[in-house]
C-alpha positions in Angstrom: -10.5 -4.7 24.1 -10.3 -8.4 24.8 -8.0 -10.3 27.1 -5.4 -10.9 24.4 -5.6 -7.4 22.9 -7.0 -6.3 19.6 -7.2 -8.5 16.5 -4.9 -7.5 13.6 -6.6 -5.4 10.9 -6.4 -6.5 7.3 -4.2 -4.4 5.1 -0.7 -3.6 3.9 1.6 -2.9 6.9 4.6 -0.6 6.9 6.7 -3.7 7.3 5.3 -5.3 4.2 5.6 -2.2 2.1 9.1 -1.2 3.0 11.0 -3.9 4.8 9.7 -7.3 3.6 12.5 -8.6 1.3 13.9 -5.1 1.0 10.8 -3.4 -0.3 9.7 -6.1 -2.8 6.1 -5.0 -2.6 7.0 -1.3 -3.3 9.2 -2.4 -6.2 6.4 -4.5 -7.6 4.0 -1.5 -7.4 6.6 0.7 -9.0 7.0 -1.7 -11.9 3.6 -0.5 -13.2 5.2 2.8 -14.0 8.6 2.2 -15.6 10.7 5.4 -15.2 12.6 5.0 -18.4 9.6 5.8 -20.6 8.5 9.2 -19.4 8.8 11.8 -16.6 5.0 11.4 -16.0 5.6 7.8 -14.8 8.1 9.2 -12.3 5.5 11.6 -11.0 2.9 8.8 -10.8 5.4 6.7 -8.7 6.0 9.7 -6.4 2.3 10.3 -6.0 1.7 6.7 -5.2 4.5 6.7 -2.6 3.0 9.8 -1.0 -0.5 8.4 -1.0 0.6 5.1 0.5 2.8 6.9 3.1 -0.2 8.9 4.2 -2.1 5.6 4.9 0.5 4.6 7.5 -1.3 6.2 10.4 -2.2 4.2 13.4 -6.0 3.7 13.5 -7.6 3.2 16.9 -9.1 -0.1 15.9 -5.7 -1.8 15.3 -3.1 -3.2 17.7 -0.1 -1.0 18.5 2.5 -3.6 17.5 0.9 -4.1 14.1 2.2 -0.7 13.0 0.7 1.4 10.3 -1.7 -0.3 7.9 -3.1 0.7 4.5 -6.6 -0.6 4.5 -8.4 -1.5 1.3 -10.4 1.7 1.2 -7.2 3.8 1.6 -5.5 1.8 -1.2 -8.5 2.3 -3.5 -8.4 6.0 -2.8 -4.7 6.2 -3.5 -5.0 4.5 -6.9 -8.2 6.2 -8.1 -6.4 8.8 -10.3 -4.6 6.3 -12.5 -5.7 4.8 -15.8 -8.0 1.6 -15.7 -5.1 -0.5 -16.9 -2.7 0.8 -14.2 -5.4 0.4 -11.5 -5.9 -3.2 -12.5 -2.2 -4.0 -12.3 -1.8 -2.2 -9.0 -4.8 -4.1 -7.5 -3.5 -7.4 -8.8 -0.1 -6.8 -7.1 -1.6 -5.7 -3.8 -4.5 -8.1 -3.5 -2.8 -10.8 -1.4 -1.4 -8.2 1.0 -4.8 -6.5 1.4 -6.5 -9.8 2.4 -4.2 -10.6 5.3 
């Protein structure tokens, strides 16, 4: 660890996913699966929320004050079970957050 602590780790933080502008990122990700069309879309949303929630662990290589972060590999694993069209939309929405 350096004199100024650890460098922030790129990824989606818990703050960005749930708190930033009242969950705007989560709402954007949910928009890929509109619930009005089918119950399977509701299950897909719930599965995505569960998978992203599991990525909010505190990894040893990230600073404490950064909070949980979903890194690119975790995000890719979370969306791997969806259709190619859905995966492309989810990636496009999350891209700018995963770069930070």
